[in-house]
N, C-alpha and C positions, 0 to 999 in steps of 0.2 A: 312462450316454450324455451326460448334462448336461456332465460333465468332457470328454468327446470332443468336443461341440459347442464348448465354451470354447476348447479347444485346436486346434480346426479354424479360428475365427474367428481367433484369435492367429497361427495358420501364415498365413493370408490376408492380416492385417495386416502382417505382418511379411516379405512376399515383396520381394524386392530389386527386382523388374521392376513393381511396383504403382505406377500413376500418380494423384495427386488427381481427374484429369478423371474416370477411370472409376468412382471412388467416388462421385462428385457425379451422374453418371449413373445408377448404380444407386440412389442416393437418390431421385433423380427419378421412376426408374420404379415404387419402392413408393410414393412420395406420389401419383402419379397412378393406380395401382391403387387406392389407399384412397379417392381422389375418386370414380372411376368405379363403385367398390362401393356409396358413399354415394348417389351420383347414382342408379344401378341401383334401389336400395332405394326411393327416394321415387317413382321412375315406377312401380314395382309397387304401391305405397300408391296412387298415383294411379289406377292401373288398377282395383283393387279398388274404389276410391269410385265410379268412373264406371259398372262394372258393377252396384252397387249402385242407382245413379241410373236406370240402364236398366230394372232389375228393377222399381223405384217406379215409373216412366213406364208401363211394360207393364201392370203391375197397373191404374193410373190408367185407362190406354187402354180396358182391358178392361171395367173397371166403366162407363165411359160408353158403350161400345159395349152393354154389356147394358141401360143405361138407355134408349138410344135404340131398341133392339130393342123393350122393354117399351112404349115410348112408340108405336111404328109400329105395335104389334100392338093398343093401345088405341084410336087413330085410325083403324083399319081396321074397327074395329066401331061401329055406330052407337050403340049403348047406352052403350060407355065413352068414345067420342069427345067429345061434349058435356060431359062432367065433365070431361075433360081440359083442353078450351078455357077451361072456367069456372076451374079451378086456375091456368092460367098467366095469364090476363087478371086474376085477382085479385091474384097476385104483382107483375104489374106494375103494378096501381094502387098498390101500398104502395111500390114502387120509385119511382114518379113523385112521392109525397108526400115521400118522402125526399129525392130529389133538387132538389125546390121548397126544401124546408128548408136543405139543403147550401149551394144556390146564392145564398140570402138571407144566410147566415152567412158564405160567402166574400165576398159584394160588402159586408157590414157592415164586416169585417175590415180590408179592402182601403182603403175610405172613411175609418174610423177611424184607420189605421195612417198614412195621407197626412196627416191633420189633426195626429195627435199628433207625427209626424215633423217637420212644418212648424214646430209649436210649439216643439219641442225644439232645433231650429235656431235658432230667432228668439231663446229664452231663452238659448242659449250665445252668439250674436253681442251679445246685449246685455249679459251679464257680461263678455265680451271686450272690448267697447266701453269700459265703464267702467274696468276694469283698464287698457287700453291708454291710455286718456286720463290717467290717473293716471300711469303710466309714464313718458308724454311729457312731463307737467307736470314730473315731477322730472328728467328728461333736460334740459329745457330749464334749469332751476334749476341742475344742475350745470355745464352749458356755461357758463352765465353767470359762475358762481362762478369756474369754471377761466380763463376769459378775463380776469375781474379780477384773478385773483392772479399771472397770465403777466403782465398789463399792469403790475402794480405790481413784479414781479420785474424786468421790463425797464427801467423808470424807476429802479430803485436800482442796476440795473449800470450804466446810462447815467451816472448821478451818480458811481460810483465809477471809472468810465473817466475821469472829469475832473479827480480828486483824484490828480494825478501829481507833485506837488511834495512835497519832505521835510517840509515843516510842515505838511502834511494827513496826517501820520501819525496823529494821535489820532483825526481825522474818519474816515480809513479804516476804522480798527479798528471804530468804533462802527457805520459803515455795515455793516462784514462781519457783525456780528450780526445786523442788519436784513436783510441779504441772504440769510443761513442761514435766518432765519424766514420769509422770503419763499419760499425754495425749500422748505420743508417745507409752507407752505401750498399750494404748486402741486403736490407731489406727493399732499397728501391730497385736493386738489380733483380730480387726475387718477384717482386711485382711487374716487373717487365718481362721477367721469363713466364711468369703465369698468363700474362696477356699474348704472349707470342704463342706459348701452348694452346691456349682457348682458339685463337685465330687459326692455327692448323687444323685443330679438331673440327671447327666449324666449317672449313672448307671441305674436310673429308666426309663431313655429313650433309654436305650441300648435294641435293637432288637433282636430277637433270629435268630442266624446266620442261612444263608440258608442251607438246607440239602442237601449234595453232591452226595447223591444216595448211591446205594449199595456199600458195602467194598469189596474190592479184594476178600478175603476169600468165602464171601458171593457168588460172582458171580462165583468162581471156584466151590464152593459146589453146586449151582443150574444146571451148565454145567454138572458136573459129575452125579447128579441125572438125567438129561435128558439123559445122554449116558446109565447110568444103567437101565433106563425104557425102551430105545431102546433094549438093550441085552434082558431084559424080555419079549417082543414081539417077538424078533427072536426066542427065547428059545421056546415060546409057538407053534410057527408054526412049530418047528422041528418034532413034531409025525406026521405030515401030509405026506404022500407017496410023491405027488409031490412037486417039488422045488418051493413052493408057493412064497417066498422072491423074488427068481428070475425071476419068471413069472410077478409078478407084478411090480419089478423095470423095467423090461423089455417093459412093457406096459405104465409105465409112461413117458418112454424115446420116445416113438413112438407118431406120430400123427395120423397115418392110422392104419386101422386094418387089422393084419395081419390073414392069413389063416393055420397056423401050430397048431392049437390047436387040430387037429384031427377030426374024424367023429362026426355027433350029437350026438352019444351015448357018445362019450370019453366028449364032451363039457358038457353033461347034468351031468357027474361025476363030472367033474372039478368044476362046477357051484355048486354042493353039497359040495364040499371040501372048495369052497371060503366062502359060508355060515357058514361052520363049523370053518373056519378060524376068521371070523368075531364073532362068540361066544366065541373063545379062547381069542383074543387079547381085547374082550370088557368084560371079567370077571375081577370083582374087588375082587375076596376073596385073600386075604394074598398078594397081589400086593404092599401094603405100606412095608410090611416086605422084601419083594424079592427086594425093589427097595434099601431100607436102607443096606441089606447085600452087594449087589453089590456096593453100593456107597462107602462104608467102604472100599472095597477091592480096587477100584478105586482110593482112596484117597491115600492107600500106595503105589500104584506103578506109579502113574501119575507124569510125568515129564513135566516141561515148557520151553520153549526156553527163556524166558525173565522173569525178575521179575515182571513185569507188566501185562504178558500175562494171559488171562482166559481159554483160550482152551490148553488142554494137547497136547502132541507131540504122534502121533499115535503109534509109535513104542515103547513108555514107556509103553503102555496098554497091558499085556498080554490076548490072549483069553482063556477062560476056558471052554467053551462050544463046543469045537471040530470044526467040517467043518462049522457047522452053520454061526458062526460069522466070522471066517476065509474067508468063499467064500464071504460073506457080503463085507469085508474089501477088498478083493481082487478085486471085482467088484466094486469099487467107482468109481466114475467120478469126472471130474472137475467142474460142475454145481456148481455157488455159490447158497446157501440157507439162508433164513433168519435165523438170530440167534439173538435173544434180548440183549443177554448179551454180546458176544464176536464179535470181526471183523473177526478172523479167526476161521473157522470152522473145527472140526476135521472130517477126511473121513467117518468113519463108523456113525458117527452122521449126516454128510451130507446127505448119502444115505436114511437114515430112515426118515428124514425130507424133502425130495425131493418132 
């Protein structure tokens, strides 16, 4: 069969009436067929991927609907409605504290970046000014040297032009040597002038180097300020009778509403304390001064694992507010939380930003 195929192709290729245009059309058809087949395979893969995404979305939608149905059922009964309200209000309290700290970090990052960017630009301008001044001085010196050499050459050539008599032969020979030396001096001065001009142009084309981001001391200071603000929020919740911080942390760690918040009357009292907690952590009076004082203390005691680390070691920070912060630190979990400046987050900072 293979031999017959070969003979068949040989017969087709040896037909006297075959034209090159028809051969090109056949090759183009085969090429288009291969491209269409490849495109069809890619569309099939894309269709399968989209079907998988639709299935995943349907499953997620089904889970959300089940959660909503469960929540509607809990809110429909008085015994379970109050604990559900407490649960979501505790989660909101924790989220409010996280938003406050995140906003503080964003403001500090923006302000420090602006200051360091201006300082970076000023440093570049100072160094560029010094280099430009030196290059311009060299350019002026090269221009003066070139003008002097050119003037000397012109004077020698003028003197040579006056020696036209035959008895000036020996003077012309001596003068020719001086003219050659003057021409060499002009060429050398021209080369130095060209290099000086290139140096000035290169400095003029020199762009401002890219800002590499916040410095290590700035990132450490911002992290410590965020930890200090977290301490301030914890301390403000300390006067409340209930363990508000622990309750909010437990509510954030759970997905379903628990029933361990007590009777409806207890839940109403707890919701009142949650509202009071929102007022305490949202108060802006003297917060900047408190953060400053605590940041200074943290800077004195903070220790780091490596020279390039921006998050302090938890053991190096001494708690100064008693059981509130100590309890929070002991209750830390291993959940990784977003930190805009450091790769590793300190345990207490991690809980408060969860």
